[in-house]
C-alpha positions in Angstrom: 0.0 0.0 0.0 1.3 3.5 -0.9 1.0 6.7 1.1 -2.4 8.2 1.7 -3.7 11.7 2.5 -6.7 12.3 4.6 -9.1 14.7 2.9 -12.7 15.4 2.5 -14.3 14.1 -0.6 -14.6 17.6 -1.9 -11.0 18.5 -1.2 -9.8 15.3 -2.9 -12.0 16.1 -5.9 -10.4 19.5 -6.4 -6.9 18.1 -6.1 -7.8 15.4 -8.7 -9.2 18.0 -11.1 -6.2 20.2 -10.7 -3.8 17.4 -11.7 -5.5 16.4 -15.0 -3.6 16.9 -18.2 -4.1 15.9 -21.9 -1.4 15.3 -24.5 -2.3 16.0 -28.1 0.2 15.7 -30.9 3.1 15.8 -28.4 1.8 18.9 -26.6 0.9 18.6 -22.9 -2.0 20.8 -21.7 -3.5 21.4 -18.3 -7.1 20.2 -18.9 -9.2 21.8 -16.1 -9.0 25.6 -16.1 -11.5 26.4 -13.3 -14.9 26.0 -11.7 -18.1 28.0 -12.4 -20.8 27.9 -9.9 -23.3 29.3 -7.5 -23.2 28.3 -3.8 -26.3 27.1 -2.0 -26.7 25.2 1.2 -26.1 21.9 -0.6 -22.7 22.8 -1.8 -21.3 25.8 0.1 -20.0 24.0 3.2 -18.7 20.9 1.3 -17.3 21.7 -2.1 -17.5 25.4 -1.2 -15.1 24.9 1.8 -12.6 23.1 -0.5 -12.8 25.9 -3.1 -12.3 28.5 -0.4 -9.3 26.7 1.0 -5.8 28.2 0.5 -4.8 24.8 -0.8 -7.1 25.1 -3.8 -5.4 26.2 -7.0 -8.5 26.1 -9.3 -10.0 29.6 -10.1 -13.6 29.9 -9.0 -16.0 32.0 -11.2 -19.1 33.2 -9.4 -22.0 32.8 -11.9 -25.4 34.4 -11.6 -27.5 31.6 -13.1 -26.6 27.9 -13.1 -27.6 27.4 -16.7 -25.5 30.4 -17.6 -22.6 28.9 -15.7 -22.9 25.7 -17.8 -23.0 27.8 -21.0 -20.0 29.8 -20.0 -18.1 26.6 -19.3 -19.1 25.2 -22.7 -18.3 28.4 -24.5 -14.8 28.2 -23.0 -14.2 24.6 -23.9 -15.6 25.0 -27.4 -13.4 28.0 -28.2 -10.4 26.0 -26.8 -11.3 23.3 -29.4 -11.9 20.9 -26.5 -8.3 21.1 -25.3 -9.3 22.7 -22.0 -12.5 22.6 -20.0 -14.2 23.7 -16.8 -16.4 22.2 -14.1 -19.7 23.7 -12.9 -21.2 23.2 -9.4 -24.5 24.0 -7.9 -26.7 23.4 -4.8 -29.3 20.7 -4.8 -32.9 20.9 -6.2 -33.6 24.0 -8.3 -29.9 25.0 -8.6 -29.1 21.5 -10.0 -32.1 21.5 -12.3 -31.2 24.8 -13.7 -28.0 23.2 -15.2 -29.9 20.5 -17.1 -30.4 22.6 -20.3 -26.7 23.4 -20.3 -25.8 19.8 -19.9 -28.0 18.9 -22.9 -26.3 21.6 -24.9 -22.8 20.3 -24.1 -23.8 16.7 -24.9 -25.4 17.5 -28.3 -22.4 19.6 -29.3 -19.9 17.1 -28.0 -18.2 19.7 -25.7 -16.6 18.5 -22.4 -18.2 20.0 -19.3 -18.1 18.5 -15.8 -21.4 19.1 -13.9 -21.2 18.7 -10.1 -24.7 19.2 -8.8 -25.2 19.0 -5.0 -27.6 16.2 -4.0 -29.7 15.0 -1.1 -28.1 13.5 2.0 -26.7 10.0 1.4 -27.3 9.1 5.0 -31.0 10.2 4.8 -31.1 11.1 8.5 -32.5 14.7 8.0 -34.7 13.9 5.0 -36.5 15.6 3.5 -34.0 18.4 3.4 -34.6 21.8 1.9 -35.0 21.6 -1.9 -35.1 17.8 -1.9 -37.4 16.2 -4.5 -38.9 13.1 -2.9 -40.2 10.2 -5.0 -42.6 8.0 -2.9 -42.0 5.0 -5.1 -38.2 5.3 -5.5 -36.3 6.8 -2.6 -33.0 6.7 -4.6 -34.4 9.1 -7.2 -33.4 12.8 -6.7 -33.4 15.9 -8.8 -29.9 15.0 -10.1 -31.4 12.0 -11.9 -32.7 14.5 -14.4 -29.2 14.7 -15.8 -29.2 11.1 -16.8 -30.9 11.7 -20.2 -28.5 14.6 -21.1 -25.2 13.2 -19.9 -22.6 11.1 -21.7 -21.7 9.7 -18.3 -23.6 9.9 -15.0 -22.7 9.0 -11.5 -23.5 9.7 -7.8 -20.8 9.5 -5.1 -22.6 8.1 -2.0 -19.4 7.2 -0.1 -16.2 9.3 -0.2 -14.2 6.3 -1.6 -16.5 6.1 -4.6 -15.0 9.3 -5.8 -12.0 7.5 -7.3 -13.8 5.2 -9.7 -16.3 8.0 -10.5 -13.7 10.5 -11.5 -11.6 8.0 -13.5 -14.7 7.2 -15.5 -15.7 10.8 -15.8 -12.4 11.7 -17.4 -12.4 8.6 -19.6 -15.4 10.2 -21.2 -14.4 13.9 -21.0 -11.1 13.2 -22.8 -12.6 10.9 -25.5 -13.2 13.0 -28.7 -15.8 10.5 -29.8 -17.7 10.2 -26.5 -17.3 13.6 -24.9 -20.1 15.9 -23.7 -21.7 16.6 -20.4 -20.5 14.4 -17.5 -22.5 14.6 -14.3 -21.2 13.5 -11.0 -23.8 14.2 -8.3 -22.4 15.0 -4.9 -24.6 14.3 -1.8 -24.1 17.3 0.5 -23.1 15.2 3.5 -20.6 13.1 1.6 -18.9 16.2 0.3 -17.6 16.9 3.8 -16.8 13.3 4.8 -13.1 12.4 5.2 -11.2 9.4 3.7 -7.6 8.4 3.4 -7.1 8.9 -0.4 -4.1 7.2 -2.1 -1.5 9.7 -3.3 -1.6 7.8 -6.6 -5.1 8.9 -7.2 -4.3 12.5 -6.5 -1.1 12.7 -8.6 -0.6 14.1 -12.0 -2.5 12.1 -14.7 -1.9 12.6 -18.4 -4.7 11.5 -20.8 -3.3 10.8 -24.2 -5.6 11.9 -27.1 -4.7 9.4 -29.8 -5.7 10.1 -33.4 -7.5 7.0 -34.7 -5.5 6.0 -37.8 -7.5 4.9 -40.9 -6.8 1.4 -42.1 -5.7 0.5 -45.6 -9.0 -1.1 -46.2 -10.9 2.0 -45.1 -8.8 4.2 -47.4 -9.2 1.8 -50.3 -13.0 1.7 -49.9 -13.1 5.5 -49.7 -10.8 6.0 -52.7 -13.0 3.6 -54.7 -16.1 5.6 -53.9 -14.3 8.8 -54.8 -13.0 7.5 -58.2 -16.5 6.2 -59.1 -18.0 9.6 -58.5 -18.2 12.4 -61.1 -19.5 15.2 -58.8 -18.5 14.6 -55.2 -19.0 17.2 -52.5 -17.7 17.5 -48.9 -19.6 18.6 -45.8 -17.2 20.3 -43.4 -18.5 19.5 -39.9 -17.3 20.4 -36.5 -15.1 17.4 -36.4 -12.8 19.0 -39.0 -12.3 21.9 -36.6 -11.7 19.8 -33.5 -9.3 17.5 -35.4 -7.4 20.6 -36.7 -7.9 19.2 -40.2 -8.6 22.5 -42.0 -5.4 22.4 -44.1 -5.9 18.8 -44.9 -9.4 19.5 -46.2 -8.2 22.5 -48.2 -5.5 20.3 -49.9 -8.0 17.4 -50.5 -10.5 19.7 -52.2 -7.8 21.5 -54.3 -6.2 18.2 -55.4 -9.5 16.6 -56.6 -11.4 19.8 -57.5 -14.1 19.1 -54.9 -16.3 21.8 -53.3 -17.4 21.8 -49.7 -20.3 23.3 -47.7 -20.0 24.2 -44.0 -22.1 23.2 -41.0 -22.6 25.7 -38.2 -19.9 23.9 -36.2 -17.5 23.6 -39.2 -17.9 27.2 -40.4 -14.8 29.2 -39.9 -12.4 26.3 -40.0 -11.5 27.3 -43.6 -11.8 31.0 -44.6 -14.8 32.2 -46.6 -12.8 33.2 -49.7 -11.3 29.7 -50.3 -12.1 28.9 -53.9 -13.9 25.6 -52.9 -15.9 27.1 -50.0 -19.6 27.2 -50.8 -20.6 28.7 -47.4 -23.3 27.1 -45.2 -25.2 24.0 -46.3 -28.7 22.9 -45.6 -31.9 24.6 -44.3 -29.9 27.6 -43.1 -27.4 27.3 -45.9 -26.4 29.2 -49.0 -27.8 28.9 -52.5 -24.3 27.9 -53.7 -23.9 24.9 -51.4 -27.5 23.7 -51.7 -27.5 23.7 -55.5 -24.3 21.8 -55.6 -25.6 19.3 -53.0 -28.6 18.5 -55.1 -26.3 17.7 -58.0 -23.7 15.7 -56.1 -23.4 12.0 -56.6 -21.1 11.5 -53.5 -21.5 13.3 -50.2 -18.3 13.1 -48.2 -19.5 13.9 -44.7 -16.5 14.8 -42.5 -17.0 15.2 -38.8 -20.7 16.0 -39.0 -23.8 14.7 -37.2 -25.8 15.0 -40.4 -28.6 16.8 -38.5 -31.8 17.7 -40.2 -30.8 21.3 -40.8 -27.6 20.1 -42.6 -29.4 17.6 -44.8 -32.7 19.5 -45.1 -34.4 16.6 -43.3 -32.6 14.1 -45.7 -34.2 15.9 -48.7 -31.2 17.8 -50.0 -29.2 15.1 -51.7 -31.4 14.6 -54.8 -29.1 12.9 -57.2 -30.7 9.4 -57.7 -27.3 7.7 -57.3 -26.0 9.9 -54.4 -24.0 7.9 -51.9 -22.8 8.9 -48.4 -19.2 8.5 -47.2 -19.1 9.1 -43.5 -15.7 10.1 -42.1 -16.0 10.4 -38.3 -14.4 9.2 -35.1 -17.9 8.6 -33.7 -19.4 5.4 -35.2 -22.9 6.6 -34.3 -22.4 9.4 -36.8 -20.4 7.6 -39.4 -23.2 5.2 -40.0 -25.9 7.8 -40.5 -28.0 7.9 -43.8 -26.8 4.4 -44.7 -23.3 5.8 -45.2 -20.0 3.9 -45.8 -18.4 4.4 -42.3 -14.8 5.4 -42.1 -14.3 5.5 -38.3 -11.1 7.4 -38.1 -9.5 10.8 -37.4 -10.5 13.5 -39.9 -7.0 14.9 -40.3 -5.3 11.6 -40.9 -8.0 10.3 -43.2 -8.1 13.3 -45.4 -4.4 13.3 -45.7 -4.3 9.6 -46.7 -7.2 10.0 -49.0 -5.6 12.9 -50.8 -2.8 10.5 -51.9 -5.1 7.6 -52.6 -6.5 8.6 -56.0 -3.7 10.1 -58.1 -4.9 11.7 -61.3 -8.5 11.9 -60.2 -10.4 15.1 -60.9 -14.1 15.8 -60.4 -16.4 16.8 -63.3 -17.5 20.0 -61.7 -15.4 22.1 -64.0 -16.4 25.8 -63.8 -19.6 25.1 -61.9 -17.9 25.7 -58.5 -16.7 29.1 -59.4 -20.0 30.0 -61.0 -22.1 29.3 -57.9 -19.5 30.9 -55.7 -19.7 34.1 -57.7 -23.5 34.0 -57.7 -23.6 33.6 -54.0 -21.0 36.4 -53.4 -23.2 38.7 -55.4 -26.2 37.8 -53.3 -24.4 38.4 -50.0 -23.1 41.7 -51.3 -26.7 42.6 -52.1 -27.9 41.6 -48.7 -25.2 43.7 -47.2 -26.3 46.8 -49.2 -28.6 49.5 -47.9 -32.0 48.7 -49.5 -31.6 45.0 -50.2 -34.1 43.6 -47.7 -36.8 46.2 -46.9 -39.3 45.5 -44.2 -42.7 44.2 -45.3 -44.4 46.9 -43.2 -42.3 49.7 -44.6 -40.4 50.2 -41.3 -37.3 52.5 -41.8 -35.3 50.5 -39.3 -32.2 48.5 -40.3 -32.7 45.0 -41.7 -31.1 42.1 -39.7 -29.0 41.1 -42.7 -27.7 44.7 -43.1 -26.6 44.8 -39.5 -24.7 41.6 -39.8 -23.1 42.9 -43.0 -22.0 46.2 -41.4 -20.5 44.4 -38.4 -18.8 41.7 -40.5 -17.7 43.7 -43.5 -16.7 47.1 -42.0 -17.0 47.6 -38.3 -15.5 44.7 -36.3 -11.9 43.6 -36.3 -11.3 40.7 -38.6 -10.2 38.5 -35.7 -13.1 39.4 -33.4 -14.8 36.2 -32.2 -18.6 36.2 -33.1 -20.8 34.2 -30.7 -24.4 33.2 -31.3 -26.8 30.3 -30.9 -30.5 30.7 -31.4 -33.4 32.4 -33.3 -33.0 33.7 -36.8 -29.5 35.1 -36.3 -27.7 31.7 -36.8 -29.6 31.2 -40.1 -28.4 34.6 -41.4 -24.9 34.1 -40.0 -24.4 30.7 -41.6 -25.4 32.2 -44.9 -23.7 35.6 -44.9 -21.0 35.8 -42.2 -17.6 35.8 -43.8 -15.0 34.2 -41.5 -11.7 36.0 -42.3 -9.7 34.5 -39.4 -9.7 30.9 -38.4 -11.9 29.8 -35.5 -13.6 33.2 -35.1 -17.1 31.9 -35.8 -18.6 30.4 -32.6 -22.1 29.1 -33.1 -24.1 26.7 -30.9 -26.7 25.2 -33.2 -26.6 21.6 -32.3 -29.2 22.3 -29.5 -30.0 25.9 -30.4 -30.4 26.7 -26.8 -31.8 30.1 -26.2 -29.7 32.0 -23.7 -26.4 30.5 -24.7 -25.0 33.6 -26.3 -24.1 36.0 -23.5 -22.9 33.4 -21.1 -20.9 31.6 -23.8 -19.3 35.0 -24.8 -18.0 35.3 -21.3 -16.5 31.8 -21.5 -14.9 32.6 -24.9 -13.4 35.8 -23.4 -11.9 33.9 -20.5 -10.4 31.5 -23.1 -9.0 34.3 -25.3 -8.9 37.6 -23.2 -6.8 39.4 -25.9 -9.6 39.0 -28.5 -12.7 41.2 -29.0 -15.7 38.9 -28.3 -19.1 39.8 -29.7 -22.3 38.1 -28.8 -24.9 38.5 -31.5 -28.3 37.8 -29.9 -31.9 38.4 -30.6 -34.2 40.1 -28.1 -35.9 36.8 -27.3 -32.7 35.0 -26.3 -31.3 38.0 -24.5 -34.3 38.3 -22.2 -34.3 34.6 -21.6 -30.8 34.6 -20.1 -28.3 37.5 -20.0 -27.3 37.6 -16.3 -23.7 36.5 -17.0 -23.2 40.0 -18.2 -23.0 40.9 -14.5 -20.3 38.2 -14.1 -18.4 39.6 -17.1 -18.5 43.1 -15.4 -17.5 41.5 -12.1 -14.5 39.7 -13.6 -13.4 42.7 -15.8 -13.9 40.5 -18.9 -15.1 42.9 -21.6 -17.7 41.4 -24.0 -19.7 43.3 -26.6 -23.4 42.3 -26.8 -25.3 43.3 -29.9 -29.0 42.9 -29.3 -31.0 42.7 -32.5 -34.5 43.7 -31.3 -37.4 43.0 -33.7 -39.9 42.7 -30.8 -40.6 39.1 -30.9 -39.8 35.5 -31.5 -39.9 36.1 -35.2 -37.9 33.0 -36.2 -40.7 30.9 -34.9 -43.4 33.3 -36.1 -42.0 32.9 -39.6 -42.2 29.1 -39.3 -45.7 29.3 -37.8 -47.0 31.5 -40.7 -45.3 29.5 -43.4 -47.5 26.5 -42.3 -50.7 28.6 -42.8 -51.2 29.4 -39.1 -52.2 32.9 -38.1 -49.6 35.0 -36.3 -50.1 33.8 -32.7 -48.1 34.0 -29.5 -44.7 35.0 -31.0 -44.9 38.7 -31.6 -44.2 40.8 -28.5 -47.5 42.7 -28.4 -49.7 43.9 -25.6 -53.0 42.2 -24.9 -56.0 43.5 -26.8 -58.8 43.7 -24.2 -61.5 43.4 -26.8 -60.2 40.2 -28.4 -58.3 38.9 -25.4 -55.3 38.2 -27.7 -51.7 39.4 -27.7 -52.3 41.6 -30.8 -52.0 45.2 -29.4 -49.1 47.5 -29.8 -45.5 46.2 -29.8 -43.8 46.1 -26.4 -40.9 48.6 -26.3 -37.7 47.7 -24.4 -34.5 49.7 -23.8 -31.8 47.0 -23.8 -29.1 49.6 -23.5 -30.5 50.8 -20.3 -30.8 47.2 -19.1 -27.1 46.8 -19.8 -26.3 49.9 -17.9 -28.1 48.6 -14.9 -25.7 45.7 -14.8 -22.7 48.0 -15.0 -22.1 47.8 -18.7 -21.9 50.7 -21.2 -25.3 51.0 -23.0 -25.4 52.2 -26.6 -28.2 52.5 -29.2 -28.4 52.3 -32.9 -31.3 52.8 -35.4 -29.3 53.8 -38.5 -26.0 52.6 -40.2 -24.3 55.8 -39.0 -25.5 55.2 -35.4 -24.4 51.6 -35.6 -20.9 52.6 -36.8 -20.6 55.2 -34.0 -21.8 52.7 -31.4 -19.4 50.0 -32.5 -16.5 52.4 -32.4 -17.4 53.4 -28.9 -17.7 49.7 -27.9 -14.3 48.8 -29.3 -12.8 51.7 -27.4 -14.5 50.9 -24.1 -12.6 49.1 -21.3 -15.8 47.5 -20.0 -18.6 45.4 -21.4 -21.0 46.9 -23.7 -24.7 46.3 -24.8 -25.6 47.8 -28.1 -29.4 48.0 -28.6 -30.1 47.7 -32.3 -33.7 48.1 -33.4 -34.3 46.0 -36.5 -37.3 45.7 -38.7 -39.3 42.5 -38.3 -39.2 40.0 -41.2 -35.9 41.3 -42.6 -33.9 38.1 -42.0 -32.7 36.1 -45.0 -35.0 33.5 -46.6 -34.4 29.8 -47.3 -32.3 29.2 -50.4 -33.7 26.2 -52.2 -34.0 24.3 -48.9 -36.7 22.5 -47.0 -37.4 21.4 -43.5 -39.8 18.9 -42.2 -42.0 20.0 -39.3 -45.1 18.3 -37.9 -47.8 20.3 -39.6 -51.4 19.6 -38.6 -53.1 17.3 -41.1 -56.6 18.3 -40.0 -57.5 21.9 -39.3 -60.4 24.3 -39.6 -57.9 26.5 -41.4 -57.7 25.6 -45.1 -54.2 27.2 -45.3 -52.9 24.7 -42.7 -54.4 21.7 -44.5 -52.8 23.0 -47.8 -49.4 23.3 -45.9 -49.8 19.7 -44.7 -50.4 18.4 -48.3 -47.3 20.4 -49.5 -45.3 18.9 -46.6 -46.3 15.4 -47.5 -45.3 16.0 -51.1 -41.8 17.0 -50.1 -41.5 14.2 -47.6 -42.0 11.8 -50.5 -38.8 13.2 -52.1 -36.7 12.7 -49.0 -34.6 9.7 -48.0 -36.3 7.4 -45.6 -33.2 6.9 -43.4 
């Protein structure tokens, strides 16, 4: 038996976290950078005591909302390309449950975050304690069980010695590129403070080696055969390309074989917008260029993508009758999707090997790639112009696309990191945002969790304090969760928040109306006493003043000149900024030859709804079945 150290479970947990490292391509990196959290009675005297101790070396960030804490930790890890991460702690009950949406967001996006919710007493002596959820038919069930459905690994430490196997397994998942996501280890509040003689071996430095999965000769031969048989192949650049650092390899692959690529939200910004093979975003929120090419392609090389419904237009986009899928992914679950030929291997190594596997091959696209790129460039230039997208109601306010164009094309530094995640802004950004510096496009669209934007921007700023970090957020998402702005002010981490206010949840209002449904429950309007409906005047909100109340600089913009002035002030500011930009409703970009399946009502008293259902059924018949 080796030496032991007597510590509380919480103290041992922090020592363990502080000694975790990863090794990637020969570089050793300290993996856990800190802990976000909010103290409640179920955590403050256990894990809180350990965090407050002079022996603790992990920085603690005081969040203002538990979900925001989780989003901040995710934003940090995502911007670090999963090479560093943070833990998030909370009290029991409502504090723990507030973190569940953030855990789901991390898991869907495959971003490592360690969730440490407080839990009910393991000993049960004082039950039911404050904030405990009791289940009469299952006493082992607590609020922390809610994390099971949204975690890649879940555990509960009911004795202090269980911490050892729990954390070894937690980091087995957190450091696995194919399996990573939210890991939840529930901490009963009494066990946090219980002491145990922990082996020094458990507490010592541990290096997790991130090995690239090498493609086999058989895999490369099969992939090369599919490539050589194709006349018009196309690549989908997913987030796995970014996390594998395979951008240069993808560029060379496309250049060698004359193959275009479309970007997912997670893959966008890995290769710059002006690359001659970059067709911009693909799918339901994609560009005309990528979607037209996708319909003509006879081979879809899906690299590091989940092939979600927005990327594939609900499996409708690939309309060539002979189109095949080649799935290059370290996650078998994704490589097999859409009946693809699975190449379960690292994107960087696979693209490099495949670039050498078909000498002399060239696609038959010819000038088609440059033609659609030029057409799309002209369309984006048009959207960026002054009168390209007038409001249907004649409003003189800026269009949403124009605001994005001004920010992207003229006003923000080229290396500013743009953060967004919900509403119609991600649709517009995937289409029109031109990434001019690698890894400056930060979008959460795997879960599209409203409220991600502001908190994630704080996490990004902690990751890269020298960069300007700009959260682009709609009024709906801002009001849902913006309290980590106060944390940014508290920490002196300057972020710029641009609120695009069109007075409503207009992304969903557009979807609602497109299916024949009357405008209902999505526009921010006062209640009409006569009809009893929310159809009165638009609710007016001053988001700049709200930002000022948190200690940020509040600025306003209604015209291009005012927007330019506000951005200049924001860039010069030493503290966080909220820019309230009033935009005209219904001035977001439209779908470019795309389609999305939604559950439209097949029977309705509204004939427009029934017509929409028939149209939906007609398009479903054109989509792949699996």
